[in-house]
TORPA-203461 format. One record per residue (C-alpha): residue in one letter; x, y, z. Coordinates in steps of 0.001 Angstrom, whole numbers. Layout:
REM residues N
NODE  r        u        v        w
NODE  A        X        Y        Z
...
***
This chain:
REM residues 67
NODE  r        u        v        w
NODE  M   -64777    19271    17838
NODE  A   -67555    19751    20371
NODE  E   -68015    15979    20654
NODE  A   -64434    15448    21803
NODE  T   -64935    17532    24936
NODE  D   -68177    15682    25731
NODE  D   -66379    12323    25851
NODE  Y   -63897    13393    28529
NODE  P   -66096    12570    31581
NODE  A   -66834     9110    30187
NODE  H   -63142     8441    29556
NODE  L   -62249     9690    33022
NODE  A   -64846     7409    34621
NODE  T   -63563     4434    32638
NODE  Y   -59955     5183    33577
NODE  T   -60856     5535    37264
NODE  S   -62809     2265    37267
NODE  F   -59976      406    35533
NODE  N   -57457     1879    37992
NODE  K   -59558      631    40931
NODE  L   -59823    -2820    39359
NODE  V   -56060    -3107    38826
NODE  T   -55339    -1876    42358
NODE  F   -57790    -4401    43808
NODE  G   -56225    -7208    41791
NODE  I   -52698    -6379    42897
NODE  L   -53683    -6057    46571
NODE  W   -55631    -9320    46475
NODE  I   -52743   -11229    44896
NODE  V   -50329    -9862    47522
NODE  L   -52771   -10825    50286
NODE  L   -53059   -14368    48967
NODE  L   -49293   -14738    48640
NODE  V   -48771   -13541    52217
NODE  S   -51467   -15924    53472
NODE  M   -49903   -18848    51640
NODE  A   -46455   -17937    52959
NODE  L   -47775   -17861    56523
NODE  G   -49470   -21212    56097
NODE  L   -46752   -23067    54242
NODE  V   -43419   -21501    55156
NODE  G   -44305   -19981    58526
NODE  H   -46135   -23109    59762
NODE  L   -49103   -20990    60908
NODE  P   -51942   -22385    58801
NODE  L   -54773   -21077    60984
NODE  L   -53408   -17540    60967
NODE  G   -52858   -17737    57211
NODE  L   -56421   -18943    56670
NODE  L   -57897   -16218    58883
NODE  L   -55788   -13543    57206
NODE  G   -56730   -14777    53741
NODE  V   -60470   -14997    54360
NODE  G   -60703   -11887    56541
NODE  G   -58472    -9850    54277
NODE  S   -60422   -10845    51167
NODE  I   -63688    -9828    52813
NODE  A   -62146    -6565    54014
NODE  L   -60835    -5791    50508
NODE  L   -64202    -6507    48926
NODE  I   -66024    -4298    51429
NODE  A   -63446    -1504    51170
NODE  F   -63549    -1368    47378
NODE  A   -67347    -1639    47319
NODE  V   -67873     1186    49821
NODE  L   -65076     3610    48956
NODE  N   -65263     5708    45834
***
Protein backbone atom coordinates (compact mmCIF):
# COMPACT_ATOMS: atom_id res chain seq x y z
CA UNK A 1 0.00 0.00 0.00
CA UNK A 2 2.97 2.31 0.46
CA UNK A 3 3.58 2.35 -3.30
CA UNK A 4 0.13 3.76 -4.03
CA UNK A 5 0.83 6.95 -2.10
CA UNK A 6 4.19 7.37 -3.86
CA UNK A 7 2.53 7.45 -7.29
CA UNK A 8 0.25 10.39 -6.46
CA UNK A 9 2.73 13.19 -7.35
CA UNK A 10 3.46 11.55 -10.70
CA UNK A 11 -0.24 11.20 -11.48
CA UNK A 12 -0.88 14.79 -10.45
CA UNK A 13 1.93 16.04 -12.71
CA UNK A 14 0.58 14.01 -15.62
CA UNK A 15 -2.96 15.29 -15.06
CA UNK A 16 -1.75 18.90 -14.87
CA UNK A 17 0.30 18.56 -18.06
CA UNK A 18 -2.60 16.97 -19.93
CA UNK A 19 -4.95 19.71 -18.69
CA UNK A 20 -2.56 22.39 -20.00
CA UNK A 21 -2.31 20.61 -23.36
CA UNK A 22 -6.10 20.38 -23.76
CA UNK A 23 -6.55 24.03 -22.74
CA UNK A 24 -3.90 25.12 -25.24
CA UNK A 25 -5.53 23.09 -28.00
CA UNK A 26 -8.98 24.54 -27.37
CA UNK A 27 -7.69 28.13 -27.20
CA UNK A 28 -5.65 27.69 -30.38
CA UNK A 29 -8.59 26.25 -32.31
CA UNK A 30 -10.82 29.15 -31.18
CA UNK A 31 -8.12 31.64 -32.19
CA UNK A 32 -7.82 30.11 -35.64
CA UNK A 33 -11.58 30.08 -36.14
CA UNK A 34 -11.84 33.75 -35.16
CA UNK A 35 -8.96 34.64 -37.49
CA UNK A 36 -10.58 32.78 -40.38
CA UNK A 37 -13.93 34.44 -39.67
CA UNK A 38 -12.31 37.88 -39.73
CA UNK A 39 -10.54 37.12 -42.98
CA UNK A 40 -13.34 35.41 -44.85
CA UNK A 41 -16.64 36.68 -43.46
CA UNK A 42 -15.52 40.04 -42.08
CA UNK A 43 -13.48 40.95 -45.20
CA UNK A 44 -10.50 41.95 -43.03
CA UNK A 45 -7.81 39.54 -44.20
CA UNK A 46 -4.84 41.55 -42.89
CA UNK A 47 -6.33 41.84 -39.42
CA UNK A 48 -7.19 38.14 -39.44
CA UNK A 49 -3.65 37.23 -40.48
CA UNK A 50 -2.08 39.46 -37.81
CA UNK A 51 -4.42 38.12 -35.14
CA UNK A 52 -3.74 34.52 -36.15
CA UNK A 53 0.05 34.81 -36.26
CA UNK A 54 0.36 37.13 -33.26
CA UNK A 55 -2.13 35.18 -31.20
CA UNK A 56 -0.42 31.87 -31.95
CA UNK A 57 2.94 33.29 -30.89
CA UNK A 58 1.39 34.79 -27.76
CA UNK A 59 -0.24 31.46 -26.86
CA UNK A 60 3.00 29.56 -27.36
CA UNK A 61 4.95 32.02 -25.21
CA UNK A 62 2.27 32.13 -22.51
CA UNK A 63 2.04 28.36 -22.18
CA UNK A 64 5.82 27.96 -22.29
CA UNK A 65 6.46 30.57 -19.58
CA UNK A 66 3.52 30.07 -17.23
CA UNK A 67 3.37 27.07 -14.97
